[in-house]
Kinemage of the C-alpha trace (Angstrom):
@kinemage 1
@onewidth
@group {chain A} dominant
@subgroup {mainchain}
@vectorlist {calphas} color= white
{ca unk a 1} P 246.918 144.585 48.154
{ca unk a 2} L 243.755 144.204 50.210
{ca unk a 3} L 240.029 144.921 49.672
{ca unk a 4} L 236.849 144.481 51.676
{ca unk a 5} L 233.051 144.990 51.818
{ca unk a 6} L 230.831 146.597 54.433
{ca unk a 7} L 227.490 145.199 55.783
{ca unk a 8} L 224.952 142.975 54.099
{ca unk a 9} L 223.590 144.310 50.833
{ca unk a 10} L 225.547 147.596 51.160
{ca unk a 11} L 228.565 147.929 48.893
{ca unk a 12} L 231.710 149.572 50.215
{ca unk a 13} L 234.561 151.092 48.267
{ca unk a 14} L 237.351 148.601 47.636
{ca unk a 15} L 240.763 149.617 48.890
{ca unk a 16} L 244.294 148.570 48.103
{ca unk a 17} L 247.621 149.000 49.898
{ca unk a 18} L 250.413 150.671 47.926
{ca unk a 19} L 254.021 150.255 49.058
{ca unk a 20} L 256.841 152.529 47.909
{ca unk a 21} L 259.625 150.509 46.296
{ca unk a 22} L 262.219 153.046 47.454
{ca unk a 23} L 261.509 153.612 51.193
{ca unk a 24} L 258.813 150.899 51.714
{ca unk a 25} L 256.261 153.394 53.077
{ca unk a 26} L 252.752 151.930 52.733
{ca unk a 27} L 249.484 153.728 51.835
{ca unk a 28} L 245.824 152.603 51.984
{ca unk a 29} L 243.946 154.080 49.007
{ca unk a 30} L 240.657 153.264 47.227
{ca unk a 31} L 240.850 151.239 43.992
{ca unk a 32} L 239.202 154.142 42.130
{ca unk a 33} L 242.268 156.306 42.846
{ca unk a 34} L 244.375 153.971 40.656
{ca unk a 35} L 241.665 153.210 38.059
{ca unk a 36} L 241.197 150.183 35.817
{ca unk a 37} L 244.132 151.157 33.578
{ca unk a 38} L 246.584 151.961 36.387
{ca unk a 39} L 248.399 155.261 36.864
{ca unk a 40} L 251.686 156.838 37.944
{ca unk a 41} L 251.836 157.535 41.685
{ca unk a 42} L 254.396 159.293 43.911
{ca unk a 43} L 255.470 158.552 47.499
{ca unk a 44} L 254.763 161.459 49.861
{ca unk a 45} L 257.702 160.370 52.047
{ca unk a 46} L 260.631 160.118 49.601
{ca unk a 47} L 259.074 161.550 46.358
{ca unk a 48} L 259.807 158.304 44.442
{ca unk a 49} L 257.419 157.773 41.478
{ca unk a 50} L 256.306 154.488 39.853
{ca unk a 51} L 253.499 153.140 37.650
{ca unk a 52} L 250.896 151.349 39.805
{ca unk a 53} L 248.853 148.607 38.120
{ca unk a 54} L 245.181 148.172 39.142
{ca unk a 55} L 244.189 145.711 41.877
{ca unk a 56} L 244.460 142.074 40.780
{ca unk a 57} L 246.410 142.918 37.600
{ca unk a 58} L 249.900 141.489 37.120
{ca unk a 59} L 252.521 143.672 35.388
{ca unk a 60} L 253.417 142.628 31.849
{ca unk a 61} L 256.747 140.905 31.469
{ca unk a 62} L 258.747 141.641 28.357
{ca unk a 63} L 260.361 138.603 26.831
{ca unk a 64} L 263.825 139.036 25.479
{ca unk a 65} L 264.330 137.457 22.026
{ca unk a 66} L 266.853 134.695 21.939
{ca unk a 67} L 270.030 135.618 20.099
{ca unk a 68} L 270.641 133.996 16.732
{ca unk a 69} L 273.134 131.140 16.842
{ca unk a 70} L 276.641 132.106 15.873
{ca unk a 71} L 278.477 129.846 13.517
{ca unk a 72} L 281.592 128.281 14.965
{ca unk a 73} L 284.807 129.744 13.534
{ca unk a 74} L 286.927 127.458 11.382
{ca unk a 75} L 289.499 125.429 13.236
{ca unk a 76} L 292.942 127.065 13.114
{ca unk a 77} L 295.620 125.351 11.182
{ca unk a 78} L 298.150 123.426 13.194
{ca unk a 79} L 301.406 125.377 13.578
{ca unk a 80} L 304.452 123.880 11.886
{ca unk a 81} L 306.602 121.713 14.087
{ca unk a 82} L 309.806 123.477 15.227
{ca unk a 83} L 313.027 122.275 13.775
{ca unk a 84} L 315.229 120.353 16.219
{ca unk a 85} L 318.067 122.326 17.711
{ca unk a 86} L 321.389 120.921 16.597
{ca unk a 87} L 323.769 119.706 19.281
{ca unk a 88} L 326.989 121.619 19.440
{ca unk a 89} L 330.213 119.807 19.773
{ca unk a 90} L 331.849 120.094 23.103
{ca unk a 91} L 328.621 121.073 24.950
{ca unk a 92} L 328.435 120.369 28.655
{ca unk a 93} L 326.090 117.409 29.276
{ca unk a 94} L 325.229 118.822 32.769
{ca unk a 95} L 323.727 122.006 31.272
{ca unk a 96} L 320.150 122.692 32.495
{ca unk a 97} L 318.130 124.918 30.134
{ca unk a 98} L 315.514 125.581 32.863
{ca unk a 99} L 317.966 126.621 35.621
{ca unk a 100} L 317.691 130.101 37.187
{ca unk a 101} L 319.492 132.828 35.328
{ca unk a 102} L 322.157 134.927 37.078
{ca unk a 103} L 322.165 136.042 39.846
{ca unk a 104} L 320.442 132.659 40.323
{ca unk a 105} L 317.529 133.898 42.411
{ca unk a 106} L 314.195 132.021 42.205
{ca unk a 107} L 311.402 133.782 40.327
{ca unk a 108} L 308.671 135.409 42.456
{ca unk a 109} L 305.173 133.944 42.386
{ca unk a 110} L 302.571 136.825 42.724
{ca unk a 111} L 299.642 134.387 43.095
{ca unk a 112} L 301.309 132.813 46.111
{ca unk a 113} L 301.940 136.229 47.690
{ca unk a 114} L 298.277 137.231 47.307
{ca unk a 115} L 297.152 133.903 48.790
{ca unk a 116} L 299.350 134.408 51.851
{ca unk a 117} L 298.043 138.000 52.270
{ca unk a 118} L 294.404 136.816 52.063
{ca unk a 119} L 294.988 134.084 54.658
{ca unk a 120} L 296.678 136.590 56.988
{ca unk a 121} L 293.767 139.048 56.670
{ca unk a 122} L 291.251 136.265 57.373
{ca unk a 123} L 293.103 135.237 60.542
{ca unk a 124} L 293.140 138.871 61.756
{ca unk a 125} L 289.381 139.208 61.157
{ca unk a 126} L 288.674 135.980 63.044
{ca unk a 127} L 290.733 137.183 65.996
{ca unk a 128} L 288.914 140.550 66.042
{ca unk a 129} L 285.497 138.853 65.834
{ca unk a 130} L 286.395 136.514 68.670
{ca unk a 131} L 287.480 139.444 70.811
{ca unk a 132} L 284.141 141.227 70.251
{ca unk a 133} L 282.033 138.109 70.884
{ca unk a 134} L 283.895 136.515 73.768
{ca unk a 135} L 285.714 139.512 75.223
{ca unk a 136} L 284.396 142.166 77.534
{ca unk a 137} L 284.097 144.875 74.839
{ca unk a 138} L 280.423 145.950 74.652
{ca unk a 139} L 281.159 149.537 75.664
{ca unk a 140} L 283.940 149.808 73.083
{ca unk a 141} L 281.547 148.609 70.345
{ca unk a 142} L 278.919 151.121 71.471
{ca unk a 143} L 281.462 153.958 71.329
{ca unk a 144} L 282.155 153.015 67.709
{ca unk a 145} L 278.432 152.884 66.930
{ca unk a 146} L 278.534 149.111 66.313
{ca unk a 147} L 275.584 146.846 67.019
{ca unk a 148} L 276.363 143.462 68.578
{ca unk a 149} L 272.868 142.104 67.848
{ca unk a 150} L 269.809 141.635 70.080
{ca unk a 151} L 267.305 144.216 71.285
{ca unk a 152} L 268.469 147.714 72.179
{ca unk a 153} L 268.104 148.815 75.814
{ca unk a 154} L 266.858 152.268 74.737
{ca unk a 155} L 263.344 153.282 75.855
{ca unk a 156} L 260.633 155.613 74.489
{ca unk a 157} L 259.553 158.167 77.124
{ca unk a 158} L 257.462 161.367 77.273
{ca unk a 159} L 255.580 160.522 74.085
{ca unk a 160} L 253.414 163.357 72.763
{ca unk a 161} L 249.747 162.899 71.943
{ca unk a 162} L 249.367 162.492 68.135
{ca unk a 163} L 248.328 165.826 66.632
{ca unk a 164} L 246.060 166.135 63.576
{ca unk a 165} L 245.517 169.587 62.101
{ca unk a 166} L 244.170 170.974 58.833
{ca unk a 167} L 246.521 173.122 56.762
{ca unk a 168} L 245.440 176.158 54.706
{ca unk a 169} L 246.121 174.261 51.462
{ca unk a 170} L 243.526 171.618 52.385
{ca unk a 171} L 245.988 168.918 53.489
{ca unk a 172} L 245.960 167.311 56.927
{ca unk a 173} L 249.144 167.254 59.028
{ca unk a 174} L 249.772 164.321 61.376
{ca unk a 175} L 252.583 164.886 63.926
{ca unk a 176} L 254.145 162.708 66.652
{ca unk a 177} L 257.122 163.120 68.956
{ca unk a 178} L 258.761 162.171 72.218
{ca unk a 179} L 262.122 161.182 73.708
{ca unk a 180} L 264.520 158.225 73.501
{ca unk a 181} L 266.287 157.550 76.812
{ca unk a 182} L 269.395 155.480 77.589
{ca unk a 183} L 268.826 153.878 81.025
{ca unk a 184} L 272.191 152.076 81.039
{ca unk a 185} L 275.623 153.126 82.274
{ca unk a 186} L 277.183 152.790 78.817
{ca unk a 187} L 276.894 154.837 75.633
{ca unk a 188} L 274.337 153.263 73.276
{ca unk a 189} L 273.937 153.600 69.509
{ca unk a 190} L 270.527 154.825 68.273
{ca unk a 191} L 268.932 152.845 65.397
{ca unk a 192} L 266.221 154.165 63.094
{ca unk a 193} L 262.706 154.537 64.552
{ca unk a 194} L 259.740 152.915 62.805
{ca unk a 195} L 256.291 154.504 63.228
{ca unk a 196} L 253.187 152.396 62.503
{ca unk a 197} L 249.569 153.547 62.343
{ca unk a 198} L 246.935 150.865 62.980
{ca unk a 199} L 243.143 150.829 62.787
{ca unk a 200} L 240.655 149.709 65.455
{ca unk a 201} L 241.317 146.043 64.512
{ca unk a 202} L 245.098 146.533 64.973
{ca unk a 203} L 245.684 146.269 61.221
{ca unk a 204} L 248.562 148.250 59.719
{ca unk a 205} L 247.329 151.114 57.541
{ca unk a 206} L 250.408 153.358 57.296
{ca unk a 207} L 254.080 153.301 58.338
{ca unk a 208} L 257.290 155.293 57.887
{ca unk a 209} L 260.866 155.478 59.180
{ca unk a 210} L 262.202 158.294 61.377
{ca unk a 211} L 265.927 159.095 61.169
{ca unk a 212} L 267.281 160.175 64.605
{ca unk a 213} L 269.093 163.500 64.905
{ca unk a 214} L 272.002 161.774 66.667
{ca unk a 215} L 273.356 158.247 66.435
{ca unk a 216} L 274.418 157.677 70.052
{ca unk a 217} L 273.237 158.608 73.561
{ca unk a 218} L 275.469 159.021 76.608
{ca unk a 219} L 274.805 156.939 79.762
{ca unk a 220} L 271.569 158.107 81.395
{ca unk a 221} L 270.981 160.654 78.640
{ca unk a 222} L 268.040 161.246 76.301
{ca unk a 223} L 267.316 162.731 72.875
{ca unk a 224} L 264.167 164.291 71.388
{ca unk a 225} L 262.555 163.175 68.150
{ca unk a 226} L 259.702 164.629 66.094
{ca unk a 227} L 258.095 163.602 62.825
{ca unk a 228} L 255.113 164.715 60.729
{ca unk a 229} L 253.312 163.345 57.675
{ca unk a 230} L 250.664 164.705 55.329
{ca unk a 231} L 247.303 163.084 54.557
{ca unk a 232} L 247.707 159.880 56.537
{ca unk a 233} L 244.701 157.482 56.441
{ca unk a 234} L 241.831 158.668 58.629
{ca unk a 235} L 241.153 155.078 59.734
{ca unk a 236} L 244.311 155.060 61.889
{ca unk a 237} L 243.492 154.909 65.591
{ca unk a 238} L 246.742 154.012 67.358
{ca unk a 239} L 250.441 154.770 66.914
{ca unk a 240} L 253.119 152.171 67.609
{ca unk a 241} L 256.839 153.032 67.745
{ca unk a 242} L 259.721 150.610 67.549
{ca unk a 243} L 263.423 150.506 66.808
{ca unk a 244} L 264.463 148.729 63.651
{ca unk a 245} L 265.855 145.803 65.688
{ca unk a 246} L 263.191 145.756 68.445
{ca unk a 247} L 259.489 144.923 68.795
{ca unk a 248} L 256.845 147.729 68.472
{ca unk a 249} L 255.849 149.750 71.547
{ca unk a 250} L 252.808 151.995 72.092
């Protein structure tokens, strides 16, 4: 949460930043909107609701009572000792009571079989990982929609001018859009797009995530994207777009 004052001797409304715990969209609102007692708020992006405490107040933590000690059960009585087995006359002294029963096959050990299966699966995964890292398989990974790490080569092009318009119900609509282009010769996977609104001092005042309509782009191809939000902060001056694994771009 953040607050500030304006000018010397002139008081300015204190503001706080709310962040949705579901989609992590952030909002800049005045403290008076929450009130000294706190209130239930709802995210305009994902409709998730939560109780927001006032600025500077820490949520109460409920302590769980310790369970009452449980008395130890009485010690069980020792079982009676088994009676010795009498030796039969004429018994074979080479008899082994622990030998395998007919047809004299050794008993199977399931724990050993599972251990061997787990080791085999681990070796296969290591071989596959080594092939992706050290082999020449980037295009194959892109066809499967897999990300091998690092920044994406996709570019934002033909960005539309941000559009603000008043709706008949009194709300304000903020819309952006543009294209994502694949300048490479291989199919590329498309990550989520993050939109950030910043004020004149380049401070973040609002952000949200845009889900692309398609998850991959053919070599040299492009895809359109559009997104709109209601009642974004009026202090926002610039829009910055970025992919979830890349740095923001104007």
